[in-house]
DRENROKE-453280 format. One record per residue (C-alpha): y, x, z; residue in one letter. Coordinates in nm, 4 decimals, padded with zeros to 6 digits. Each point is the difference from the previous one (the first is absolute). Layout:
BEGIN
+----------+----------+----------+---+
!        v !        u !        w ! r !
+----------+----------+----------+---+
!        Y !        X !        Z ! A !
...
+----------+----------+----------+---+
//
This chain:
BEGIN
+----------+----------+----------+---+
!        v !        u !        w ! r !
+----------+----------+----------+---+
!  00.3810 ! -00.0769 !  07.1116 ! M !
! -00.1028 ! -00.0025 ! -00.3650 ! R !
! -00.3669 !  00.0504 ! -00.0787 ! T !
! -00.0770 !  00.1922 ! -00.3191 ! L !
! -00.3687 ! -00.0095 ! -00.0869 ! V !
! -00.0689 !  00.3264 ! -00.1819 ! L !
! -00.2252 ! -00.0601 ! -00.2999 ! A !
! -00.1974 !  00.3184 !  00.0530 ! T !
! -00.2912 !  00.1476 !  00.1900 ! R !
!  00.1320 !  00.3521 ! -00.0582 ! N !
!  00.0723 !  00.1412 !  00.3449 ! R !
!  00.2344 !  00.2725 ! -00.1283 ! H !
!  00.2091 ! -00.2480 ! -00.1951 ! K !
!  00.0172 ! -00.2438 !  00.2912 ! A !
!  00.1121 !  00.2718 !  00.2418 ! E !
!  00.2696 !  00.1123 ! -00.2422 ! E !
!  00.1326 ! -00.3537 ! -00.0525 ! I !
!  00.0060 ! -00.0698 !  00.3748 ! R !
!  00.1904 !  00.3234 !  00.0643 ! A !
!  00.2534 ! -00.0890 ! -00.2691 ! L !
!  00.0588 ! -00.3572 !  00.1195 ! L !
!  00.0130 !  00.0652 !  00.3737 ! G !
! -00.1092 ! -00.2045 !  00.3038 ! P !
!  00.2010 ! -00.3114 ! -00.0837 ! E !
! -00.2575 ! -00.0907 ! -00.2650 ! Y !
! -00.3565 ! -00.0967 !  00.0838 ! R !
! -00.2291 !  00.1419 ! -00.2717 ! C !
! -00.3686 ! -00.0977 !  00.0181 ! P !
! -00.2201 !  00.1051 ! -00.2922 ! T !
! -00.2964 ! -00.1448 ! -00.1852 ! L !
! -00.2194 !  00.1625 !  00.2648 ! A !
!  00.1018 ! -00.3007 !  00.2145 ! D !
! -00.1337 ! -00.2375 ! -00.2688 ! W !
! -00.3337 !  00.1461 ! -00.1153 ! P !
! -00.0726 ! -00.3141 ! -00.2030 ! D !
!  00.3136 !  00.0348 ! -00.2127 ! A !
! -00.0986 ! -00.0072 ! -00.3668 ! P !
!  00.0242 !  00.3208 ! -00.2024 ! P !
!  00.2679 !  00.0051 ! -00.2685 ! V !
! -00.0749 !  00.1732 ! -00.3295 ! I !
!  00.3016 !  00.2119 ! -00.0892 ! E !
! -00.0151 ! -00.0392 ! -00.3754 ! D !
!  00.3723 ! -00.0120 ! -00.0747 ! G !
!  00.1629 !  00.2415 ! -00.2416 ! E !
!  00.2902 !  00.0724 !  00.2368 ! T !
!  00.0485 !  00.0669 !  00.3698 ! F !
!  00.2074 ! -00.3176 !  00.0229 ! A !
! -00.2783 ! -00.2139 ! -00.1481 ! A !
! -00.2590 !  00.1345 !  00.2437 ! N !
!  00.2250 ! -00.0318 !  00.3047 ! A !
!  00.0970 ! -00.3556 ! -00.0960 ! R !
! -00.3609 ! -00.1035 ! -00.0512 ! K !
! -00.1134 !  00.1405 !  00.3353 ! K !
!  00.2872 ! -00.1599 !  00.1910 ! A !
! -00.0446 ! -00.3445 ! -00.1543 ! L !
! -00.3789 ! -00.0047 !  00.0289 ! C !
!  00.0007 !  00.1005 !  00.3655 ! L !
!  00.2898 ! -00.2295 !  00.0919 ! A !
! -00.1834 ! -00.2934 ! -00.1562 ! G !
! -00.3246 !  00.0872 !  00.1747 ! W !
!  00.1639 !  00.0429 !  00.3409 ! L !
!  00.1877 ! -00.3270 ! -00.0366 ! G !
! -00.3257 ! -00.1825 ! -00.0642 ! A !
! -00.2273 !  00.1920 !  00.2359 ! A !
!  00.2173 !  00.0318 !  00.3104 ! C !
!  00.1124 ! -00.2876 !  00.2193 ! P !
!  00.3735 ! -00.0632 !  00.0449 ! P !
!  00.2254 !  00.1729 !  00.0804 ! P !
! -00.1729 !  00.2647 ! -00.2071 ! G !
! -00.1765 !  00.3316 !  00.0595 ! P !
!  00.0160 !  00.1370 !  00.3530 ! A !
!  00.1746 ! -00.3273 !  00.1036 ! S !
!  00.3189 !  00.2045 !  00.0332 ! A !
!  00.3390 ! -00.1586 !  00.0380 ! A !
!  00.2341 !  00.0654 ! -00.2880 ! G !
! -00.0628 !  00.0646 ! -00.3657 ! E !
! -00.3341 !  00.1159 ! -00.1368 ! V !
! -00.0081 !  00.1911 ! -00.3277 ! W !
! -00.2543 !  00.1949 ! -00.1994 ! V !
!  00.1154 !  00.3481 ! -00.0947 ! L !
! -00.1910 !  00.1523 ! -00.2907 ! A !
!  00.0838 !  00.3177 ! -00.1795 ! D !
! -00.1255 !  00.1917 ! -00.2963 ! D !
!  00.1009 !  00.3552 ! -00.0542 ! S !
! -00.1007 !  00.3096 ! -00.1838 ! G !
!  00.0902 !  00.3150 ! -00.1823 ! L !
!  00.1532 !  00.0200 ! -00.3473 ! E !
! -00.0193 !  00.3400 ! -00.1721 ! V !
!  00.2251 !  00.0596 ! -00.3000 ! D !
! -00.2333 !  00.2461 ! -00.1759 ! A !
! -00.2799 ! -00.2591 !  00.0225 ! L !
!  00.2102 ! -00.2841 ! -00.1429 ! D !
!  00.0323 ! -00.1645 !  00.3398 ! G !
! -00.3595 !  00.0403 !  00.1150 ! Q !
! -00.1645 ! -00.0591 !  00.2390 ! P !
!  00.2397 ! -00.2907 !  00.0700 ! G !
! -00.1719 ! -00.3176 !  00.1160 ! V !
! -00.3307 !  00.1900 ! -00.0089 ! H !
!  00.1160 !  00.2600 !  00.2532 ! S !
! -00.2584 ! -00.0863 !  00.2663 ! A !
! -00.2940 !  00.0064 ! -00.2418 ! R !
!  00.1262 !  00.2600 ! -00.2485 ! F !
! -00.3093 !  00.2209 !  00.0174 ! A !
! -00.2363 ! -00.2986 !  00.0225 ! A !
!  00.1138 ! -00.1134 ! -00.3449 ! L !
! -00.2013 !  00.2868 ! -00.1479 ! D !
! -00.3277 ! -00.1223 !  00.1467 ! S !
!  00.0577 ! -00.3732 ! -00.0210 ! G !
! -00.0536 ! -00.0291 !  00.3756 ! H !
!  00.1592 ! -00.3276 !  00.1144 ! P !
!  00.1502 !  00.1325 !  00.3226 ! G !
!  00.2778 !  00.2446 !  00.0776 ! N !
! -00.0443 !  00.3747 ! -00.0279 ! A !
!  00.0586 !  00.2366 !  00.2909 ! T !
!  00.3373 !  00.1682 !  00.0375 ! D !
! -00.1624 !  00.3370 ! -00.0753 ! A !
! -00.1544 ! -00.1320 ! -00.3230 ! E !
!  00.3272 ! -00.1531 ! -00.1175 ! N !
!  00.1966 !  00.3150 !  00.0753 ! N !
! -00.2561 !  00.2179 ! -00.1748 ! A !
!  00.0168 ! -00.2140 ! -00.3138 ! K !
!  00.3797 !  00.0061 ! -00.0001 ! L !
!  00.0065 !  00.3812 !  00.0242 ! L !
! -00.2606 !  00.0284 ! -00.2740 ! R !
!  00.2029 ! -00.2164 ! -00.2393 ! L !
!  00.3171 !  00.1953 !  00.0780 ! L !
! -00.1582 !  00.3424 ! -00.0405 ! A !
!  00.2347 !  00.2181 ! -00.2047 ! G !
!  00.2935 ! -00.2413 !  00.0288 ! V !
!  00.3090 !  00.1940 !  00.1181 ! P !
!  00.2071 ! -00.1041 !  00.3000 ! A !
!  00.2845 ! -00.1392 ! -00.2095 ! E !
! -00.2388 ! -00.2525 ! -00.1591 ! R !
! -00.1728 ! -00.1129 !  00.3215 ! R !
!  00.2555 ! -00.2658 !  00.0910 ! G !
! -00.1403 ! -00.3016 !  00.1860 ! A !
!  00.0927 ! -00.2794 !  00.2336 ! R !
! -00.1592 ! -00.2187 !  00.2602 ! F !
!  00.0768 ! -00.3678 ! -00.0560 ! R !
! -00.0568 ! -00.2847 !  00.2455 ! C !
!  00.0463 ! -00.3742 ! -00.0423 ! V !
! -00.0127 ! -00.2163 !  00.3124 ! V !
! -00.0694 ! -00.3721 ! -00.0368 ! A !
!  00.0857 ! -00.2442 !  00.2766 ! L !
! -00.1440 ! -00.3530 !  00.0032 ! A !
!  00.0369 ! -00.2580 !  00.2788 ! P !
! -00.3069 ! -00.1531 !  00.1598 ! V !
!  00.0472 ! -00.3724 ! -00.0371 ! S !
! -00.0413 ! -00.1860 !  00.3273 ! R !
! -00.0310 ! -00.3242 ! -00.1962 ! S !
! -00.2924 !  00.1452 ! -00.1949 ! R !
!  00.1804 ! -00.0648 ! -00.3244 ! A !
! -00.1048 !  00.2282 ! -00.2880 ! P !
!  00.1596 !  00.3440 !  00.0266 ! A !
!  00.2521 !  00.0734 ! -00.2720 ! G !
!  00.3076 !  00.1715 !  00.1426 ! E !
!  00.0042 !  00.3799 ! -00.0276 ! V !
!  00.2707 !  00.2670 !  00.0297 ! H !
! -00.0307 !  00.3513 ! -00.1468 ! L !
!  00.1599 !  00.3260 !  00.1170 ! F !
! -00.0380 !  00.3367 ! -00.1753 ! E !
!  00.0410 !  00.3584 !  00.1179 ! G !
! -00.0304 !  00.3269 ! -00.1955 ! V !
! -00.0169 !  00.3637 !  00.1106 ! C !
!  00.0473 !  00.2604 ! -00.2754 ! E !
! -00.1627 !  00.3420 !  00.0083 ! G !
! -00.2543 !  00.2236 ! -00.1730 ! W !
! -00.3678 !  00.0945 !  00.0222 ! I !
! -00.0911 !  00.3374 !  00.1483 ! G !
! -00.2665 !  00.2411 ! -00.1192 ! F !
! -00.2195 ! -00.0206 !  00.3108 ! A !
! -00.0262 ! -00.2247 !  00.3072 ! P !
!  00.2279 !  00.0910 !  00.2900 ! R !
!  00.0155 ! -00.1506 !  00.3470 ! G !
! -00.2301 ! -00.1882 !  00.2336 ! E !
!  00.1917 ! -00.3250 !  00.0520 ! G !
!  00.0315 ! -00.3204 ! -00.1958 ! G !
! -00.2652 ! -00.1394 ! -00.2311 ! F !
! -00.0672 ! -00.0608 ! -00.3688 ! G !
!  00.1965 !  00.2310 ! -00.2280 ! Y !
!  00.2316 !  00.1178 !  00.2807 ! D !
! -00.1293 !  00.3625 ! -00.0038 ! P !
!  00.1040 !  00.0358 ! -00.3664 ! L !
!  00.3278 ! -00.1929 ! -00.0070 ! F !
!  00.3241 !  00.1921 !  00.0529 ! H !
!  00.2883 ! -00.2439 !  00.0595 ! P !
!  00.3183 !  00.0805 ! -00.1850 ! Q !
!  00.2299 !  00.2368 !  00.1874 ! G !
! -00.2627 !  00.1313 !  00.2437 ! L !
! -00.2237 !  00.3063 ! -00.0167 ! D !
! -00.2843 ! -00.1715 !  00.1867 ! R !
! -00.2583 ! -00.2583 ! -00.1007 ! T !
! -00.0259 ! -00.3432 !  00.1595 ! F !
! -00.3027 !  00.1361 !  00.1893 ! A !
!  00.2154 !  00.2760 !  00.1506 ! E !
!  00.2633 ! -00.2408 !  00.1319 ! L !
! -00.0140 ! -00.1617 !  00.3411 ! S !
! -00.0559 ! -00.3773 ! -00.0035 ! P !
!  00.3639 ! -00.0452 !  00.1000 ! Q !
!  00.1231 !  00.2171 ! -00.2891 ! E !
! -00.2207 ! -00.1758 ! -00.2525 ! K !
!  00.1050 ! -00.3409 !  00.1255 ! N !
!  00.3640 !  00.0766 ! -00.0720 ! R !
! -00.0539 !  00.0603 ! -00.3725 ! I !
! -00.3309 ! -00.1501 ! -00.1134 ! S !
! -00.0401 ! -00.2673 ! -00.2649 ! H !
! -00.1541 ! -00.2366 !  00.2555 ! R !
!  00.2851 !  00.0619 !  00.2444 ! A !
!  00.2555 ! -00.0897 ! -00.2655 ! R !
! -00.1819 ! -00.3183 ! -00.1041 ! A !
! -00.0442 ! -00.1102 !  00.3614 ! L !
!  00.3651 !  00.0711 !  00.0793 ! A !
!  00.1012 ! -00.2403 ! -00.2772 ! R !
! -00.2476 ! -00.2580 !  00.1257 ! M !
!  00.1174 !  00.0344 !  00.3601 ! R !
!  00.3655 ! -00.0336 ! -00.1012 ! A !
! -00.0865 ! -00.3204 ! -00.1881 ! W !
! -00.1892 ! -00.1446 !  00.2968 ! L !
!  00.2776 !  00.0848 !  00.2426 ! E !
!  00.2632 ! -00.1515 ! -00.2299 ! S !
! -00.1784 ! -00.3334 !  00.0479 ! R !
!  00.0190 !  00.0088 !  00.3808 ! A !
+----------+----------+----------+---+
//
């Protein structure tokens, strides 16, 4: 069984990734390694942030954990890091890599904003923008880096991208999902991500598409 250490403490994200990958992958999170160093996501692209997180954590695990690696599981051990966010055409691609802390940028607060704050800011900036100009997409880049059992410096990384096109609604709809899901209408559907069941969302989401590419690559190596 392959072990994919998820470079996140976000419970919602971890649950979604586990559901997408299925039981044949073991997916512990950073909650299992409370001493793992924080990684400052200061890249200008999703790919840069995902790469940095994957390499930093893979290097730390290789040095901090005794062979044969985290969880002492048989088989390969990888770090899976992702960075994802919303790109809105009318806002020149914002919030982009700042999606999680979009509202916090106004106050200079170093942490992330709440989902409600981010959604409120997005609606405020799009006030008066007609439906035909509210095009947007969710983009996800997954980075995969092996944990070196020889404790050699981490350097290998593989990137996989997924995109889901859609548009931004005029008010939140739905109780499911997280982040900007209540405002995002995926192309071809009359419901928001937050109105879809987890199974429906996982068939079309940006993260699902990136992980499908990653899984196909891993399985091609078997």
